[in-house]
TIFIPA-383340 format. One record per residue (C-alpha): x, y, z. Coordinates in pm, whole numbers, plus 50000, padded with zeros to 5 digits. Each point is the difference from the previous one (the first is absolute). Example, Ala and Ser with C-alpha at 12.3 -4.5 7.8 and 13.67 -1.06 7.14 Angstrom:
! TIFIPA-383340
512304955050780;501375034449934;
! end
This chain:
! TIFIPA-383340
096867734921838;503564999149867;502635006650262;503225019449952;501674974050219;499194972449751;501485019549710;503095008550204;500584963150075;500534993349630;501375032849877;502475016550241;501375023249732;500675037250001;496855020149933;501675019249720;501414969149826;498814984449674;498844969250190;497665020550220;497805005949695;499284962949954;496474990850109;497105021350121;498634999149645;496535013649913;496884978349995;497955010449698;496324993249935;499334988549644;497095020049857;499744991949629;500834963349945;497594992950289;496945015249831;498214966549966;500494988550359;497084997050243;499165032150185;502025005350316;502884976749908;503445016349989;503264988549839;503115017450131;503564996449871;503205004050203;502215021149774;503274981150050;501235011749660;500625033850168;502834986450216;503405015449907;501084969049805;496644997349827;498664968450162;498724982250310;503354981950014;501665030750151;498434990250333;501334964550007;503445009349867;500465026550269;498774976450273;502384972249890;502985023449978;499315015250343;499494965450150;503314989049847;501795029750152;498474994550343;500914963049999;503565006249880;499454978949687;500355031449785;503225018750063;501905028449834;501834987649692;497574971949922;497894997549686;496224996150017;499014969549795;496594986649902;497834985749723;497135020849866;497755006149702;500995036650023;498175021450255;501754987450314;503305003549817;499195036249919;499215005950367;503294983650106;501855021549747;498435032150124;500424992650371;503424984249952;501235031449826;498625021850281;501594978350272;503294992649825;499604963549898;500714985449655;497204978049868;500034968549785;496704987749858;499144967349826;497005003849774;498504981749703;501455010549666;496535008349866;499415027150262;499035032549831;502755022249861;498565029150193;500564981650329;503524990849903;500755036149908;498695012450334;502064973950188;503175009649812;499315036750069;500264992250372;503324982449937;498594965050052;501964970449863;497594978549798;500334962449959;497464988949743;498614964950043;498044974549795;496695016449904;498224966349984;500664994750371;498655034550095;500915011850349;500414964050120;503104997949783;501225033850120;499734988050359;502134969549921;502765021849855;499895023950296;500344971150243;503004986749807;501715034050013;499415002950373;501274964850064;503195007649807;500795033150176;497935002750321;502185027550147;499625022149695;496224999849987;497035008350217;497464976449843;496695017050079;497964970049870;496705018449969;498024968149942;500974985850340;500825030750208;497405007150273;500895037049994;498225000549662;496544992250136;500635018450327;500445032649805;496324997149905;498874986650337;501585029350182;499255027949752;497794992749699;497134984250192;499845026650277;500075027149732;497024983949823;498174995950329;500495036750086;499215012749650;496694981049992;499225008950363;499714962650059;497254996249737;501914975849776;498044967949941;502094982849730;503705000449907;501314985349675;503574998049870;502034980449747;502554973650096;503665003949902;502324995850293;496645001750183;501395025150252;497395027049933;497084976050029;501304980350298;501125029350215;497045022649928;497444972250039;501414987250328;499845034450159;496575008749861;498624967150134;501365008950344;498405034449983;496654985349890;499594962249949;496925006249786;502075015649719;500144976749701;503414996449833;500254988149640;503174989749820;500365004249625;502364982749759;500364995549623;497764973849841;502884983249816;503684991250050;500785019649683;498745034850068;500875036749962;499195012550349;503565009250098;500874994150362;497164975350062;500264962350037;497794971349889;500484981750329;498994965449876;502924998949757;502595023050161;502514997350281;497815009750296;501525027550220;500894989750352;498075029650143;496764990149824;497194987950227;497514979749791;497524998750291;499645037650029;497725009049709;496254997050042;499724997249623;502524994749719;499245014549654;501725000249662;500235027249734;501024997549635;502865021449869;497755016949743;497545010450271;502795015650206;501435018349701;496635013249890;499175012450349;503395017350024;499085018849683;496635009650144;501575012350323;502235023449799;497235013149774;497115000950247;501645006050340;503285017549911;502034971850158;502904987749785;500824965950146;501174965749890;498034969049902;500324983850343;498255030650145;497394996249729;499504963750097;499535009850365;497355025749905;498304976049757;499694974250279;498815026650246;497265012149764;498914964649921;499694993350373;498295033150074;497134992449759;498704973750239;500395019550326;497335017750209;499735037150070;502635012150244;502754977349869;503465015649968;502464981149779;503695009650010;502664988649756;503545009549900;501405020149710;503284981049990;502115021649772;500055028649753;499364994649633;502925019249853;502304969949998;497554980949777;499745026149726;501434990049663;
! end
């Protein structure tokens, strides 16, 4: 069962603050896209798109900011700096505004206009980087900025910051365990920074070593699943543990996009293509599972920012 003490360790914020609404998201049973699954097999989705900033990245951003404050690395007057494909930057912008920190974000130039508009609405300074280098290039620029003015910036470094995965170890996994009453048999999540997969999987394995954890990534270096990495060709995050997954699977961009459309039309869940890819992989897995299996995956972010 989830403990209030665990949540308090990560999130010592006022109960009436914006930050107190991050996490404790619903776990929803899919009922329509699962029609062809074997009897007695459930697929549940953690509705992370309902966080205040619209994505699972709210959890990691808050954890990294709080860890920075506790360590003294983040002080009044400093600017929060990081590289992102968009969602973590939005979370930094939201939390930074609430806590009084300016935010500078390096992100690929081909990030969606909707994401850029949201970031600017929070007052975030955007530094657009080479789109061909994706977030790897954005990280290089962020590191250069920090090296030039280390006193100005708190470089959160989400790809290498252990507070990222610990946010999910301390909160996301216990929430899933409680919401399924310990019935979860399989957990599947996409790999970006890998924080969601690593933190959640580590804790679930401690709670029940029999739980199978499956990592998902795009099937090609050139893909449209924003926020996810093709690990074989990308700069591998320092927090990633390649030994953790029981199984590694790949999903095509088109499959993720099509499933995102189905989730909106058939389940009333307007989410992005990375969420669609998670659900596609979960359904593909669930087809081969016995009665009593409970598969949980993540709805990473809301779909509004992808509308054209």
